[in-house]
N, C-alpha and C positions, 0 to 999 in steps of 0.2 A: 504493500500500500504506500502511495506517495505521501511524503511528509506534508505537502501543501499543494494546492492547485494554483496558488498565486505566488510566484517567485519574486515579482516586483510589485509590492504594495502601492508604489507611487503611481501606478496606472489607475488606481481606484480611490486613493485617499492622499491628500496633501495638506500639510501645514504651510503657512506663509506668514512670516513676520515682515512688515513693510512700513515705509514712511509715506504719508500722503503727499501728493504733489499739487502743483498749481493747475487747475482745470482737470479734465479727465486724464487719469494716469493708469497705464497698464502695469500689471504685476504678473511676472512670469514665475512659474513654479521651478523648484530646484531639483526635483526628482529625476530619475533616469528616463521616465516615460512622459510624453506629453499627455495631458489630461484636461478635457473640457469639463468643468464642474457643473453639477446640477443643483447642488446645495452649497452655498457659501455662508458661513457663520463668522461674523466679524465683531471684534471688541476693541475700542480705543484703550490703549494700555495706560495712559497717563491722565486721562480725564474721566469724570463721572458721567459718561455718556451711556445710553442704553446699548445692550447687545443688539445686533441686527442679523436676522436670518432671512436670506433671500434665495428663492429657488426658481428653477426654470419652468415649473408647472404654473406657478402664479405669475411669473414674469419678473424681469430684472429691476423694475421700478417699484416693486411692492415689498415691504419689509415688515417683519414682526419681531418684537423684542422678547427674548426669553425671560427677562426679569420683570416684565410688566403684563398687565391684563388687557392692555389697549388693543383695539381692533387693528387690522392690517392698515398700514399707512402707505400712501402713494404720493406724499408731498416730497419736497426736495431736501428734507433733512437727512435722508439716507437712500441711496440707490446705486446700482451698478449700471454703468453705461453699456456693459456687455459681458456675457460669458464668452471667454476666448478658448481657442483650441489648446492653449498651454497656460491658462490662468484666467484672469478677469481684470476688468477695468473699473476703477472706482471714480466717483464724482468727488469734487472738492467740497465735501460737506462734513460736518462735525462727526457724525456717527460712523462713517466708513472711510473717509480719506482726506481730512482737513490738512491743508498744506503744512508740512513740517511736523505733524504729530505722528506718533508711532502706534501701530495696530498689530493685533494678532488675528489670524484667520484660520479656519478649519474647513476643509472642502471635500465633498464626496461626489463621486460620479455615479449617477443612476443610469437611466436608459435613454437619455436625450428626450426627444419629442414624446409627449405623453399620448396614451391611447385609452380608449374606453375599455373597462373591465366589468364583466357581468357575472363574475364568480359568486358574488354575494347577493343578498336580497336587495341591497342598494347598489345601483350602478355607480362605479367610481371612475375617476380619471387617474391613470397610473403611469409613472415613469419608473421602470424597474431594471435593476442589474442583478441577474440571477447568479452571476459568477461571484460578485463581491457581497451579495446579501444585503443590498440596500435599495429601498424604493421610496418614492414620494407619492402620496395618495391624497387625492382631493375628492370630497363627496359632499352631498347635501343631505342633512338629516331628514328622516321621514316621520319621526315621532312614534313609530311603531316599535315597541320594545319587547324582546331584544330583536336586533337586526344584524346582518352580517355585511362586511365590506371586503371586497377583493383587494389584495395587496400586491400580487404579481410576482412574489419572490420565488415561488416553487419550493420553499423551505420555510420552516416555522420561525417567525420573528421572535426574538428574545427581549427586545425593547421596542416600544412604540411610543413616540412623543407626539402629542396631539394638541391642536389649538383651534378653537372657533375663531374665524378670521374677520367676520363682519356681523353687523346687526345688533351687537351688544358686546360689552367687555366680558372677558372670561379668562379664568386661569388656564394654565397648561396642565393637561392631564396625561399621565404616562403609565403604561403597563411595563413591568419589568419582571423577568423570569425569577429574579432573586426574591421577589415578594410574593410570587404566586398569584393565584386568581383572587378576585374580589378585593383587590387592593389597588391603591392609586398613589401616585407620587406627583407633587406639584413642583414643576421645574422652576416656577417663579417664586417659590416660597421656601421656608425652612422647616416645614412640617416633616415628620418622619413618615413611615408607611401608614397610609390612611385606609381604613376599611371602607370600601366603596363598591357599588354594583355596576359601575360604568362599563366593566368588561364582562358582566353577567356571569361571573364565576366560571367562565369558559376559556380554556386554553386556546390560543390561536392555532390554526392549522397551517398547512403548507400553502393554502390558497386564500383563506379569509381570517379576519378577526371580528369579534363580536362587539357591538356598541349597544349601550343600554342607558336610558335615562337622560336627564337634563344636561349633564356635563358633556356628552359626546353625540347626542342624537336628538336635538331640538328640531321639530318639523320646520323645514325651509331654511335652516341655518347652514352656512357653508363651513367646512372643516378642512384642515390640512393635517397630514400625519407623516412622520418620518419613521420608517420601519427598518429595523436592523436585525440581521440573523448572524449566528456564529458561523464563521468560515475558518477552517483549520489553517493556522499559520498567518491569518490576516486580521480576524476580529474575535473578540471574546467579551461575553457578558455574564455576570454571575454575582455572587455575594462572598463576603469574607467576614471573619471576626477579628477585631482589633485586640492587641495584647498590651497596649499602653506602655510600650518599651521602645527605646531607641534602636534596639535590635528587633525591628518590627516585623509584623506579619508579611509573609511572602505570598504573592498571588501568581500562580502559574498561568500564563497566557498561551505559551507555545510560540512566542515571537518576541523580538525586541520592540518595545512600544514606541510609537511616535506620538501617541495621545492617550491620556488616561483621565476619565471622569469618575468621581466617586461621591457618594452621599450617605451620611449616617441615617439609617432607616429605622433603627430600633427606638429612637427618641426624636422629639421635636426640638427646634431651636438651633439647628446646625446648617451651615451653608453647604451647597454643592461646591466642589472644587474641580478645576480643570488644569491639567498639566500637559506640556508638550515638549518636543525636542528641538524647537526652533527659537524659542525665546531665550533659552540658556543653552548655548551651543558648545560649552566646554564639557568636561567630564562630570560624572555624578559628584555631589548630590544635586537634585532638582528641588529648589525651595522657593520658586516663584509660581504663583497661580492666579487664576481669575475665577470669578464666581458667577455662574450662569443666572443665579437668582438675584444678582445685585448689579447696579450700575457702577459700583466702586472701581477705582483704578486698580491696576495690577498690584498684588501684594508681593513684595520681594524679600528674600533673605529670611524667610520664616522657618527656622529650624524645627519647630514643633510639628509642622505639617510637611516635612521634607520626605523625599523618597528617591530611590534609584531606579533607573530603567536598565534592566539586565538583559542578557541575550534571550532569556526565556520567560520574562515576566517583570513584575514590579515588587520591589522590596521597600517597605516603609522604614524610614530612618528617624522618625520623630514620634512623640507620644501625644500629639495634639488630638483633642476630642473629636474634631471634625473629620479626621482621617484614620486614626488608629487608637481610639480610646479602649481601655481594658474592658473586654467582654461585650463591647458594643458590636452591633451588626451593621454592615455596609453593603450597598449595591455598587456595581461599577460597570463601566463600558470602556473598552480599549481597542485601539487600532494600531497596526504594525508599521514600523519602519522597515523591518526585514524579518522573514520567518526564521525561527530557531535553526531549522535545517531546510535547505531548498529541496525541490523535487529531485535534484540530482545528487543529494547527499552532502551539500556544502554547508557547514555550520556558520552562524554569525557570531559576532563578539558583542560584549556590552559596550556602553559608551566609554 
């Protein structure tokens, strides 16, 4: 059996740290492969600006913030001039590309142009990449609970991040395999795992996920979802238990991470944390992070929430309660810089 089906993760996921320019500014990825992204997630590193998520299904001039309940915004405070074959072009605006300010971005390739999907009881519009296990799904709620929505992955999603995009303000609602069914996670909040019937106590299948109730299926309301599946050597989603020690918990992913997102799920009052391999380009440790639920600028040099990116996973190096509290449970999502071992048997090294 092959170690991985994706020897070059940069063909499907890219991080980019960049500086905004005067006017529209193109940003080219650094990976081995050209990649036209379908989802670009951006955060200003030094200012208290909102996060911005922009995808090809809704269009490059519409953004939603992971830290807010606001409806989709199409004004000029944040937009992309284009999704490019080897990156993206930002506007000279505060949230995505203000001249001279620094930004982080995380970008995924789905399936390009979206198409209609009738696998569920609700017809959806889907851009899916079955190789990398990522899809963007848009649908309109029907108010008939429960209902199902086709996601196009051909494999079971392990994390689904969902937002109502117009008609009313609404929180982000997320399914995660680490929490199981009948539980919800608020990407814009500090709540832990919340008991909720949004997913109708039904595990997603390789073709559909279930929506139920006012959070994800209001009649006539439009929704967007970002769906992620595990792919050996490329992506990993799961849970871990913290040990409250600088010799911290190790999380095996099967690859050297490029991106790591975690959230304390057993208790409320803790931020989501995002780490990557492009904002700190030196060796381990990694002690800079951003918070998806907050407009705060980047936190730097925080030893309590530090970690290492190893050749086969993540090793916590701090005892901070938001990432490695003793006995606390966490959920995570990670994407690869390189597989631990390629399909031809070549191993990778740590940072």
